[in-house]
MARVO-325655 format. One record per residue (C-alpha): y, z, x; chain; residue number from 1. Coordinates in steps of 0.001 Angstrom, whole numbers. Each point is the difference from the previous one (the first is absolute). Example, Ala and Ser with C-alpha at 12.3 -4.5 7.8 and 13.67 -1.06 7.14 Angstrom:
SITE      yy      zz      xx ch   i
SITE   -4500    7800   12300  A   1
SITE    3440    -660    1370  A   2
END
This chain:
SITE      yy      zz      xx ch   i
SITE   46060   39846  100086  A   1
SITE    2607    2668     640  A   2
SITE    3516   -1064    -549  A   3
SITE    3230    2033    -581  A   4
SITE    1951    -932   -3158  A   5
SITE    3413   -1176     756  A   6
SITE    2840   -1823   -1922  A   7
SITE     224   -3624    -893  A   8
SITE    3595   -1292     -80  A   9
SITE     241   -2939   -2535  A  10
SITE    3180   -1819    -534  A  11
SITE    1589   -3200    -513  A  12
SITE    1944    -705    3062  A  13
SITE    2852   -2386     761  A  14
SITE    -716   -2590    2483  A  15
SITE    2300    1455    2663  A  16
SITE   -2074    3171     135  A  17
SITE   -3257   -1698     261  A  18
SITE    1231   -2266    2898  A  19
SITE     941    3219    1839  A  20
SITE   -3864     929     -31  A  21
SITE     769    3550   -1015  A  22
SITE   -2893    2440    -860  A  23
SITE    1710    1371   -3074  A  24
SITE    2356   -1283   -2595  A  25
SITE    3510    -625    1285  A  26
SITE    2484    2739    -645  A  27
SITE   -2499    2335   -1539  A  28
SITE   -2913    2189    1051  A  29
SITE    -941     889   -3654  A  30
SITE   -3380   -1062   -1580  A  31
SITE     406   -2233   -2956  A  32
SITE    -168    1804   -3206  A  33
SITE   -1357   -2926   -2170  A  34
SITE   -3366   -1524     468  A  35
SITE    -153   -3217    1970  A  36
SITE   -1682   -1724   -2991  A  37
SITE    3196     152   -2122  A  38
SITE    2016   -1583    2844  A  39
SITE   -2634   -2612    1182  A  40
SITE    1668   -3064   -1415  A  41
SITE    3809     392    -308  A  42
SITE    2113   -2160   -2310  A  43
SITE    2511   -2463    1273  A  44
SITE     172   -1112    3587  A  45
SITE   -2623     829    2433  A  46
SITE     220    3700    1330  A  47
SITE   -2488     577    2747  A  48
SITE   -2473    2870    -325  A  49
SITE   -1397    2406    2696  A  50
SITE   -2640    2552     165  A  51
SITE     421    2266    2890  A  52
SITE   -1872    3053    1311  A  53
SITE    1999    3075    1224  A  54
SITE   -2029     -57    3214  A  55
SITE   -3485    -906    1351  A  56
SITE   -1412    3469    -212  A  57
SITE   -1995    -878   -3153  A  58
SITE   -2519   -1727    2195  A  59
SITE     187   -3779   -1251  A  60
SITE    1076   -2976    1644  A  61
SITE    2919   -1014   -2109  A  62
SITE    3498    1395     312  A  63
SITE    1972   -2637   -1929  A  64
SITE    -327   -3047   -2128  A  65
SITE    3337   -1746    -504  A  66
SITE    1227   -3213   -1793  A  67
SITE    2492   -1165    2490  A  68
SITE    1103   -2700   -2431  A  69
SITE   -1491   -2031   -2830  A  70
SITE   -2635   -1703    2366  A  71
SITE    -372    2414    2842  A  72
SITE   -2217    3021     303  A  73
SITE      36    2542    2794  A  74
SITE   -2816    2408     777  A  75
SITE     701    3011    2553  A  76
SITE   -2976    1629    1173  A  77
SITE    -657    3359    1584  A  78
SITE   -1985   -1507    2809  A  79
SITE    -943   -3399    1280  A  80
SITE   -2544   -2034   -1899  A  81
SITE   -1260   -3156    1551  A  82
SITE   -2135    -745   -3010  A  83
SITE    2827     297   -2526  A  84
SITE      -8   -3669    -913  A  85
SITE   -3728    -115    -615  A  86
SITE     385    3003   -2244  A  87
SITE    2914   -1311   -2234  A  88
SITE   -1864   -3191    -443  A  89
SITE   -2915    2058   -1849  A  90
SITE    -311    -445   -3747  A  91
SITE     492    3717    -667  A  92
SITE    3575    -520     914  A  93
SITE     667   -2986   -2164  A  94
SITE    3528    -129   -1475  A  95
SITE     746     807   -3634  A  96
SITE    3142    -921   -1959  A  97
SITE    1991    3313    -123  A  98
SITE     899    -485   -3620  A  99
SITE   -3669    -560   -1025  A 100
SITE   -1241    2907    2241  A 101
SITE    2584    2372   -1564  A 102
SITE    -573   -1080   -3504  A 103
SITE   -3884     488     247  A 104
SITE     243    3560    1652  A 105
SITE   -1544    -950    3307  A 106
SITE   -3472    -445   -1568  A 107
SITE    -215    -907   -3703  A 108
SITE      83   -3670    -510  A 109
SITE    -195    -688    3759  A 110
SITE   -3697     988    -142  A 111
SITE   -1047   -2764   -2408  A 112
SITE    3080   -2338      25  A 113
SITE    1426    -518    3362  A 114
SITE    3200   -1919     565  A 115
SITE      -2   -1664    3362  A 116
SITE    1326   -2923    1828  A 117
SITE   -3401   -1584     934  A 118
SITE   -1520   -3373    -517  A 119
SITE   -1770    1207   -3252  A 120
SITE    1045    1869   -3032  A 121
SITE   -2216    2346   -1956  A 122
SITE    -779   -1513   -3468  A 123
SITE   -2533    2401   -1433  A 124
SITE   -2386    2782    1172  A 125
SITE   -2987     319   -2232  A 126
SITE   -1429    3416    1077  A 127
SITE   -3618    -396     875  A 128
SITE      16   -3758     -15  A 129
SITE    2647   -1962    1983  A 130
SITE    3508    -221    1246  A 131
SITE    1794   -3267    -685  A 132
SITE    2826   -1302    2157  A 133
SITE    2255   -2939    -238  A 134
SITE    2024   -2027    2553  A 135
SITE    3456    1164     805  A 136
SITE    2106   -3135    -539  A 137
SITE    2932    1903    1485  A 138
SITE   -1625     953    3130  A 139
SITE    2239     -84    2916  A 140
SITE   -2647   -1305    2362  A 141
SITE   -2768   -2686    -235  A 142
SITE   -1256     126   -3583  A 143
SITE   -3719     893    -846  A 144
SITE   -2345   -2906    -209  A 145
SITE   -2050    1153   -3011  A 146
SITE    2098     418   -3017  A 147
SITE   -2267    3011   -1236  A 148
SITE   -1663    2645    2029  A 149
SITE   -2795    2300   -1670  A 150
SITE   -1388    3182    1672  A 151
SITE   -3452    1139   -1475  A 152
SITE   -2325    2501    1480  A 153
SITE   -3700     940     265  A 154
SITE   -1533    2826    1977  A 155
SITE   -3255   -2052     357  A 156
SITE      38   -2437    2961  A 157
SITE   -2995   -1863   -1554  A 158
SITE    2028    -528   -3134  A 159
SITE    3080   -1315    2098  A 160
SITE   -2214   -2490    1672  A 161
SITE   -1638   -1160   -3221  A 162
SITE    3505    -581   -1415  A 163
SITE    1176   -2009    3021  A 164
SITE   -3142   -1936    -113  A 165
SITE     539    -748   -3664  A 166
SITE    3593   -1138     727  A 167
SITE    1612    2687   -2380  A 168
SITE    2023    1174    2842  A 169
SITE    1575   -1550    3059  A 170
SITE    -465    2858    2523  A 171
SITE   -1679    3336     482  A 172
SITE     443    2914    2149  A 173
SITE   -2576    1707    2177  A 174
SITE   -3249   -1949    -548  A 175
SITE   -3132    2319     406  A 176
SITE   -1482      89    3478  A 177
SITE   -3019   -1974   -1340  A 178
SITE    2225   -2665   -1458  A 179
SITE    1576   -1337    3347  A 180
SITE   -2751   -2321     729  A 181
SITE    -256   -1294   -3640  A 182
SITE    3680    -940     -68  A 183
SITE    -114   -1783    3385  A 184
SITE   -2994   -1972   -1266  A 185
SITE    1714   -1055   -3108  A 186
SITE    2076   -3221     273  A 187
SITE    1994     935   -3092  A 188
SITE    1270    3151    1551  A 189
SITE    1867    1121    3193  A 190
SITE      67    3382    1829  A 191
SITE    3033    1457    1670  A 192
SITE    -704    2909    2320  A 193
SITE    2280    2962    1138  A 194
SITE      47    1524    3495  A 195
SITE   -1209    3454   -1101  A 196
SITE    3321    1709     461  A 197
SITE   -1350    3033   -2055  A 198
SITE   -1715    3345     233  A 199
SITE   -2664    1691   -2207  A 200
SITE    -111    3606     706  A 201
SITE   -1350    3358   -1341  A 202
SITE    2855    2524    -630  A 203
SITE    -253    3810     117  A 204
SITE    2811    2373   -1138  A 205
SITE     421    2998    2251  A 206
SITE    1508    1878   -2891  A 207
SITE   -3611     578   -1311  A 208
SITE   -2599    2130    1993  A 209
SITE   -1866    -866    2079  A 210
SITE    1815   -2931     765  A 211
SITE    2811    2343    1209  A 212
SITE   -2163     449    3007  A 213
SITE     591   -2772    2625  A 214
SITE   -3356     475    1561  A 215
SITE   -1742    -637   -3384  A 216
SITE    2025   -3126    -473  A 217
SITE   -1125   -1282    3376  A 218
SITE   -3662     776    -985  A 219
SITE     448   -2197   -2897  A 220
SITE    1563   -2605    2251  A 221
SITE   -3328     -63    1922  A 222
SITE   -2331      32   -3195  A 223
SITE     719   -3545   -1462  A 224
SITE   -1774   -3036    1464  A 225
SITE    2898   -2320    -148  A 226
SITE   -1981   -2961    1495  A 227
SITE   -2628     374   -2676  A 228
SITE    2541    -336   -2787  A 229
SITE    1560   -3037    1518  A 230
SITE   -3247   -1632     681  A 231
SITE   -1336     416   -3537  A 232
SITE    2895    -227   -2265  A 233
SITE    2775   -2111    1627  A 234
SITE     487   -3805     212  A 235
SITE     233   -2008    3322  A 236
SITE    3247     521    1914  A 237
SITE    -182    3795    -556  A 238
SITE     -44    2597    2741  A 239
SITE    -672    3691     584  A 240
SITE    3342    2014     324  A 241
SITE     512    1901    3167  A 242
SITE    3463    1252   -1334  A 243
SITE    2084    -203   -3032  A 244
SITE    2001   -3060    1650  A 245
SITE   -1440   -3523    -398  A 246
SITE    -401   -1749    3264  A 247
SITE    2393   -2758   -1091  A 248
SITE    2937    2281    -782  A 249
SITE    2398    1221    2534  A 250
SITE    -705    3560     896  A 251
SITE   -3821    -354     361  A 252
SITE   -1300    1958    2900  A 253
SITE   -2234   -2106    2129  A 254
SITE   -3048    1861    1292  A 255
SITE     224    2885   -2374  A 256
SITE   -3330     997   -1582  A 257
SITE    -722    2200   -2997  A 258
SITE   -2651    2822      93  A 259
SITE   -3428   -1186     634  A 260
SITE   -2413      67   -2862  A 261
SITE   -1915    3410     390  A 262
SITE   -1417    1498   -3137  A 263
SITE   -1721    2824    1948  A 264
SITE    3316    1049    1754  A 265
SITE    1792    -351   -3300  A 266
SITE   -2444    2400   -1694  A 267
SITE     -10    2351    2945  A 268
SITE    3819     375    -230  A 269
SITE    -149     578   -3785  A 270
SITE   -2488    2529     524  A 271
SITE    2013    1759    2635  A 272
SITE    3056     -72   -2102  A 273
SITE   -1867    1544   -2956  A 274
SITE     150   -3111   -2297  A 275
SITE   -3723    -551     -30  A 276
SITE   -2407     652   -1557  A 277
SITE     878    -532   -3672  A 278
SITE    3359   -1922     253  A 279
SITE     861   -2101   -3006  A 280
SITE    2782   -2451    -181  A 281
SITE    1218   -3051   -1700  A 282
SITE     494   -3894     875  A 283
SITE    2748   -1194   -2147  A 284
SITE     910   -3675    -277  A 285
SITE    1495   -2707   -2416  A 286
SITE   -2474   -2678   -1067  A 287
SITE    2296   -2995    1142  A 288
SITE    -948   -2521    2598  A 289
SITE    2459    -408    2817  A 290
SITE      10   -1892    3245  A 291
SITE    -718    3146    1854  A 292
SITE   -2734    1031   -2411  A 293
SITE   -2019   -2904   -1626  A 294
SITE   -2816    2265   -1443  A 295
SITE    1479    3465    -910  A 296
SITE   -2847    1324   -2087  A 297
SITE   -2778    -931    2321  A 298
SITE    1965    1270    3115  A 299
SITE     645    3292   -1891  A 300
SITE   -3721     441    -539  A 301
SITE    -761    -845    3589  A 302
SITE    2452    2599    1169  A 303
SITE   -1487    2387   -2442  A 304
SITE   -3453    -538    1595  A 305
SITE    1499     310    3546  A 306
SITE    1442    3460    -835  A 307
SITE   -3314    1084   -1584  A 308
SITE   -1640    -693    3491  A 309
SITE    2080    2768    1545  A 310
SITE    -548    2379   -2951  A 311
SITE    3258    -652   -1909  A 312
SITE    -440    -572   -3796  A 313
SITE    2799   -2359   -1229  A 314
SITE     732    -953   -3556  A 315
SITE    1432   -3339    -716  A 316
SITE    3324     114   -2070  A 317
SITE    1332   -3404   -1383  A 318
SITE    3584      78   -1178  A 319
SITE    2361   -2680   -1733  A 320
SITE    1827   -1844    2753  A 321
SITE    3657    1133    -883  A 322
SITE    -961    3626    -556  A 323
SITE   -2016      10    3268  A 324
SITE    3008   -1309    2027  A 325
SITE    2298    2450   -1600  A 326
SITE   -2343    2893     559  A 327
SITE    -378   -1009    3699  A 328
SITE    3842    -204     510  A 329
SITE     339    3466   -1554  A 330
SITE   -2643    1533    2351  A 331
SITE   -2309     879   -3033  A 332
SITE   -3249   -1430    1391  A 333
SITE   -2303    2542    1305  A 334
SITE   -3189   -1020    1948  A 335
SITE     -94   -3459    1464  A 336
SITE    1758   -3026   -1528  A 337
SITE    -574   -3657     724  A 338
SITE    3205   -2034     446  A 339
SITE    1412   -2794    2198  A 340
SITE    3147   -1775     973  A 341
SITE    1081   -3564     522  A 342
SITE    2960   -1123    2012  A 343
SITE    3193    -512   -1575  A 344
SITE    1618    -984    3263  A 345
SITE   -1426    -366    3414  A 346
SITE    1208    3282    1747  A 347
SITE   -1370    3386     603  A 348
SITE    2706    1786   -2097  A 349
SITE   -1764   -1758   -3092  A 350
SITE   -3284    1727     740  A 351
SITE     709    3209    2097  A 352
SITE    3355    1162   -1296  A 353
SITE    -829    -626   -3605  A 354
SITE   -3192    1991     119  A 355
SITE     577    2573    2772  A 356
SITE    3777     262     501  A 357
SITE    2345    2787   -1215  A 358
SITE     689   -1961   -3164  A 359
SITE   -3593    -637    -868  A 360
SITE   -1578     945   -3354  A 361
SITE   -2141    3233    -415  A 362
SITE   -3247   -2152     179  A 363
SITE   -1285    1654    3057  A 364
SITE    1691    3488    -653  A 365
SITE    2355    1328    2629  A 366
SITE    1165   -2268    2599  A 367
SITE    -153     516    3844  A 368
SITE    3216     617    1948  A 369
SITE   -1517   -1628    3261  A 370
SITE    -891   -3241   -1798  A 371
SITE    3592      48   -1683  A 372
SITE    1561     284    3470  A 373
SITE   -1912   -2863    1469  A 374
SITE     738   -2222   -2972  A 375
SITE    3723     782      75  A 376
SITE      48    -963    3644  A 377
SITE   -1881   -3176    -496  A 378
SITE    2132    -936   -2963  A 379
SITE    3350     274    1834  A 380
SITE    -782   -2123    3054  A 381
SITE    1181   -3600     -62  A 382
SITE   -2367   -1295    2720  A 383
SITE   -3693    -398   -1248  A 384
SITE   -1138    1003    3608  A 385
SITE    1943    3259    -504  A 386
SITE   -1351     581   -3511  A 387
SITE   -3804    -636     714  A 388
SITE    -601    3203    2054  A 389
SITE    1231    2175   -2833  A 390
SITE   -2261   -1726   -2385  A 391
SITE   -2886     358    2347  A 392
SITE     842    3824      33  A 393
SITE     343      -6   -3876  A 394
SITE   -3396   -1675    -440  A 395
SITE   -1761    2360    2319  A 396
SITE    1533    3003   -1899  A 397
SITE   -1277   -1433   -3302  A 398
SITE   -3346     -38    1596  A 399
SITE     340    3516    1021  A 400
SITE    1292    1463   -3399  A 401
SITE   -2124   -2394   -2102  A 402
SITE    1982    -326   -3264  A 403
SITE   -2281   -2770    -648  A 404
SITE   -3044   -1917    1363  A 405
SITE     616   -3759     672  A 406
SITE   -2833   -2040   -1202  A 407
SITE     644   -3696    -123  A 408
SITE    2477   -2851     358  A 409
SITE   -1242   -2261   -2862  A 410
SITE    -219   -3751     281  A 411
SITE    1192   -1495   -3084  A 412
SITE    1784   -2788   -1600  A 413
SITE     736   -2065   -3188  A 414
SITE   -1625   -3123   -1671  A 415
SITE    1469   -2889   -1620  A 416
SITE    -980   -3074   -1832  A 417
SITE    -151   -2961    2491  A 418
SITE    2780   -1810   -1899  A 419
SITE    2491    2731     562  A 420
SITE    2455   -1222    2679  A 421
SITE    1794    2520    2430  A 422
SITE   -2600    2641    -804  A 423
SITE       1    2992    2509  A 424
SITE    -959    3665     218  A 425
SITE    2789    2101    1221  A 426
SITE    -877    2500    2840  A 427
SITE    2217    2557   -1725  A 428
SITE   -1094    -811   -3513  A 429
SITE    3324   -1560    -963  A 430
SITE   -1053   -3445   -1151  A 431
SITE    2888   -2289   -1310  A 432
SITE   -1575   -1925   -2814  A 433
SITE    3275   -1886    -493  A 434
SITE   -1126   -2081    3049  A 435
SITE   -3392    -833   -1294  A 436
SITE    -699   -3239   -1885  A 437
SITE   -2854     343   -2629  A 438
SITE   -1941   -2997   -1053  A 439
SITE    1884    -307   -3310  A 440
SITE    3319     925    1685  A 441
SITE    1160    1847   -3040  A 442
SITE   -1787    3312     -27  A 443
SITE   -1500    2156    2841  A 444
SITE   -2363    2760   -1113  A 445
SITE    -750    2843    2427  A 446
SITE   -2994    2435    -567  A 447
SITE     454    3143    2157  A 448
SITE   -1983    3179      99  A 449
SITE    1885    2199   -2307  A 450
SITE    3089     435   -2437  A 451
SITE    3201    1238    1558  A 452
SITE     946    3584   -1050  A 453
SITE    3563    -982    -201  A 454
SITE    2541   -2572    1040  A 455
SITE    2754    2301    1413  A 456
SITE   -1470    -300    3344  A 457
SITE    2365    2475    1625  A 458
SITE   -2440    2522   -1495  A 459
SITE   -3227   -1952     639  A 460
SITE   -2279    -154    2886  A 461
SITE   -2882   -2026   -1147  A 462
SITE    -355   -3654    1179  A 463
SITE    -802   -1303   -3465  A 464
SITE    3430    1218   -1261  A 465
SITE    1860    -957    3097  A 466
SITE   -1258   -3542     -85  A 467
SITE    1152    -426   -3544  A 468
SITE    3346    1486     792  A 469
SITE     454   -2537    2860  A 470
SITE      56   -2915   -2420  A 471
SITE    2800    1450   -1945  A 472
SITE    2062    2291    2384  A 473
SITE    1695    -639    3598  A 474
SITE     915    2183    2754  A 475
SITE    2836    -364    2497  A 476
SITE   -2364   -1765    2365  A 477
SITE   -3386   -1591    -438  A 478
SITE   -3230    -850    1739  A 479
SITE    -704   -3473    1104  A 480
SITE   -3010   -1304   -1898  A 481
SITE   -3093    -215    2331  A 482
SITE    1616    1677    3117  A 483
SITE    1365    3117   -1630  A 484
SITE    3190    -282    2272  A 485
SITE    3185    1372   -1463  A 486
SITE    2464   -2673   -1368  A 487
SITE    3016    -128   -2084  A 488
SITE    -337    1069   -3688  A 489
SITE    2810    1085   -2257  A 490
SITE    1954     613    3176  A 491
SITE     735   -3213    1878  A 492
SITE     668    1694    3266  A 493
SITE    -194    3397    1582  A 494
SITE     984    1793    3233  A 495
SITE    -233    3440    1773  A 496
SITE    1994    1897    2366  A 497
SITE   -1556     407    3552  A 498
SITE   -1148    3377    -866  A 499
SITE   -1890   -1281   -3100  A 500
SITE    1682    2608   -2186  A 501
SITE    2301   -2164   -1836  A 502
SITE   -1360   -2973   -2028  A 503
SITE    2258   -2530   -1817  A 504
SITE   -1439   -2518   -2605  A 505
SITE    1967   -2934   -1422  A 506
SITE   -1090    -870   -3528  A 507
SITE    -480   -3543   -1273  A 508
SITE    2938   -1036   -2262  A 509
SITE    -766   -1094   -3668  A 510
SITE   -3418    1721    -364  A 511
SITE    -698    1028   -3470  A 512
SITE   -2470    2299   -1628  A 513
SITE   -2255   -1154   -2813  A 514
SITE    2463    1337   -2578  A 515
SITE    2847   -1900    1470  A 516
SITE    1610    2924    1872  A 517
SITE    1379   -1091    3513  A 518
SITE   -1409    1772    3079  A 519
SITE    2475    2128    1984  A 520
SITE     -20    2724    2545  A 521
SITE     162    2759   -2483  A 522
SITE   -3373   -1180   -1383  A 523
SITE   -1333     688    3489  A 524
SITE    1607    3439     383  A 525
SITE   -1312    1228   -3519  A 526
SITE   -3553   -1462     501  A 527
SITE    -402    1891    3200  A 528
SITE    2022    3086   -1092  A 529
SITE   -2171     811   -3036  A 530
SITE   -3174      91    2395  A 531
SITE    1862    2000    2839  A 532
SITE    1395    2802   -2034  A 533
SITE   -2688    1922   -1820  A 534
SITE    2535    1780   -2096  A 535
SITE    1547   -3325   -1359  A 536
SITE    -163    -391   -3640  A 537
SITE   -1573   -3433     405  A 538
SITE   -2676    1328    2376  A 539
SITE   -2475    -785   -2720  A 540
SITE   -2973   -2334      40  A 541
SITE   -3523    -100   -1317  A 542
SITE   -1254    2976    1910  A 543
SITE    3132    1048    1906  A 544
SITE   -1648     118    3424  A 545
SITE    1969   -2804    1633  A 546
SITE   -2474     308    2842  A 547
SITE    1116   -2939    2073  A 548
SITE    3641    1224     534  A 549
SITE    -836    3253    1646  A 550
SITE   -2849   -1471    1734  A 551
SITE    1902   -2601    1707  A 552
SITE    3483    1522     231  A 553
SITE    -840    3522     764  A 554
SITE     639    1939   -3210  A 555
SITE    1973     453   -3120  A 556
SITE    3548    1313    -195  A 557
SITE     166    3187   -2182  A 558
SITE   -3848     220      63  A 559
SITE   -1366    2684   -2336  A 560
SITE   -1243    3058    1591  A 561
SITE   -3700     269     478  A 562
END
């Protein structure tokens, strides 16, 4: 992304100035000389905080975040955003206690010892083994049913099923494709399906030759037999992807088709562009099972064989999950990489803006201005009928430029012991285990695919981390279990002006963090502000990418020069 560095005005404002809605601190045009972290939690009576951009030229969505009073927060945007409530409900934008955030340097203890407002508290994280949570008895909402929640992990779907059958766990994520029938035929188990709101794709970074040639990328788009992959390696309910968008998510383009499978044409184009004969590349992936990719190793081998059929020699490279995701975000993966995405909320901005918008990571290399323009128009229209044509245009441009090859929308789900009441599989991977009643009622043990890389989920993108964070942390709004609709969270109500550029959230009164601190509007301002401002001293996490913020909100303030 290309963004011009500008100033961030950070100050503690009096209530009168905030109510005036000004774009800069009242009575001054100066930039604050002390870091926001030192002023985050003032002593004595509540003094509202704000973080304000000088203007919108930096390229992001936010112009200001203001604590109007102790329980009111106002966001001023540079352009309309009808999907804003769905975005702020996401777990990457969970609210931290400002004191705890400041004391732990942005990252630090937050990565392994999060302090949230959620229905569970973290008791202990035994690296490589399990995470133990206990019920938050001071939770503001309906308290969790199980007293104790345990997260474990295993990369092998067969091992997960064996443990479920043995009764050592209460639920497992992503049963293997061959296990669906076994689970359905076992009276001691129950299967919960998801809608396939995901995409598995092959990414190509246009910073590396010959993938800097659009015609070469189009040739690879014709070289993969996507139907063969789905037929051979995916469970029931899966489908071949015609585009990046899943059919069940708003923004999907009816009738759009991907390039037809044509290996002869692909080989001819690669020969004409001087890539063949003799081209060698890599297929890089992480060996973890996901709903969009149930058999990563076998799929990689099949893609390797398909490329060999057109004369391309591909070496398979397996990376550790966290390192792989970090390298993809930084644009360091040459060749072809295997990745996917599951819905965080049901809107095109979650799929298209995050991956192909101006604030997207460097995963695919240099972005495309025509895609940016279409996405910008689609994101600012309030009427879905006015938005859809822009997403149709964006989907067609993605097909033209081929930053990735869409392969499959994976049918997937979760399995539980039959005696678990209230069991369900969230379409967005955000199961709330507090609502499930295990057979013994005291402890619920969940076995997922992998261990979280960290629990400061402002700086995580993997579903294994996000699901764990969602048991501890909460955002301004939330997703209703089952439907995924946006509902009240830490904010009891919210409203917007007719232009959808000003959003006001009223916080619940009396909500406390796990350490006993009381939630207030300054917690919201600082939680967002440390992500927004790339130069902020608390803009620190496990990796420092904070990928969701620029992906969904257009870009960082004070982004470092590329």
